[in-house]
C-alpha positions, 0 to 999 in steps of 0.5 A: 290864354295869354302867359303872365309877365315873367321879367328874367334875370341876368345880372344886377349891372343889365337888371332884367330882360322881359320877352315878348310874343306880339301875334300880328299877321306879317303882312301887319307886321309894318304898322306894327313896327313903326306905329306898335314898336318904335313909339315905345321903345321911343318912351322906353329910352327917353325915360331911361328906362331901357337899356337895351331891345332885341328885335327877330321876327318868328313863327313859332304857333303864328305868325310874330315879333319877338321882343326882348327888352332888357329893362331896371331892376326897379323899375320892371314891374311897371316897366311890363305893366306899362308895354302891356297896356300900349299893346292890348291899346294900339290893337285894339284901336290899330286903324286898318287892322284887320280886327277877324282873328283867321285861324290859320292852322294848318298842323296839329295845334293851333296858332296864338291868336294874332292882336294879342300879346304873350310872355315868356314864350322863349328864354331871352338866351334863345335870341342872345345865344352866340354871342355872350350877351354882346348887345353892341352887336344885336341891338343895332342889328334888330335895329337895321331891319326894324327900319327896314320892315318899318317902310317896306312890308314884311313876306316869305318874298321880302325876308329871302331879298334881305337874307341874301342882300345880309350874306353878299354884305357879310361875305364880302368882308369875310372875304375881304381878310383873305382867309376865305374866299366865295367858293369856301362860303358859299358852298354849305350842303343841301342837306343841311339847308335842307333839314326836314328833307322836303323835296326841291321844287328847282322849277319854282327856285329858278323860276324865283330867280329869274322873276328879280334877276335885274333886282339880284343882281343890280344890288349885288354890284353895287355892294361888291362895289360897296357903291353909294346906290347900295341900301343904306341898311347895307352900309349898317350892316356891312360896317358892323360885319367889320367891327366885329370882325376886327375885334375878334382878331382870329387868324381865320376869318371862320367863327366870326362869319358864323356867328354873325351868318347866324346873326341873320339866320335868328332875327329874321326867323330864316327857314331851312327851306327861305336860305336854300334861296337865299343862297342859291340866288347867291350862286347864281349872282356870285358866280356871274 
């Protein structure tokens, strides 16, 4: 059963947060973003009914996108009804979406049905954590994710490769401060990355690296050289990182690094295993 719409009050200034979960197969995220989410955000922005928005990929309870909207308190109820109608209509009419509901449960509890909208499944603080609600940092990053995956298919491999690029861009900016070195940034312990102590299939990881070797080295050279050939979203991301590091004004860049790294992990929905692979790629590339 779908949850009821449950706005969360933040303040009189920010209005209300509406936490929305949109369940859809991961391979359908691209169309959902391009044809479902972006038009809604544009309409709400045009009506001055949207203060801020955050977007994150998640897999708890089934593949889904988390959308967190900050809306005027006076219009919260009508906006909640509008977005509920919008996504119900989209899921029922969008061409190319499989209408067959397939249960992909591999655990004790069945996942939520695909092509459904739910509210209040997560607290707004789960996306806002670590930044004291600094939307000026998080919303641009959400926009980057939306722009990338509006034109590119979402898969576990795509998320790992994107995490590799975001981390490399972040590390390059942190190392440029002269306060932290590459060696320190590239050595998070295996235990910390694999919290479930799952066995590591080193052969599979090595084969994955070899499969993407050319792409990894090509994009890393462009990022580290600040080349015009680097992906445009990395240009925007490094600007975000540079601005955040400057705004923190700390003599130690480690804390803002951890905050920005948390942003990557949280909004891309990285599992410890996915992050482990991304860091394996990073170490191989930077060491070469």
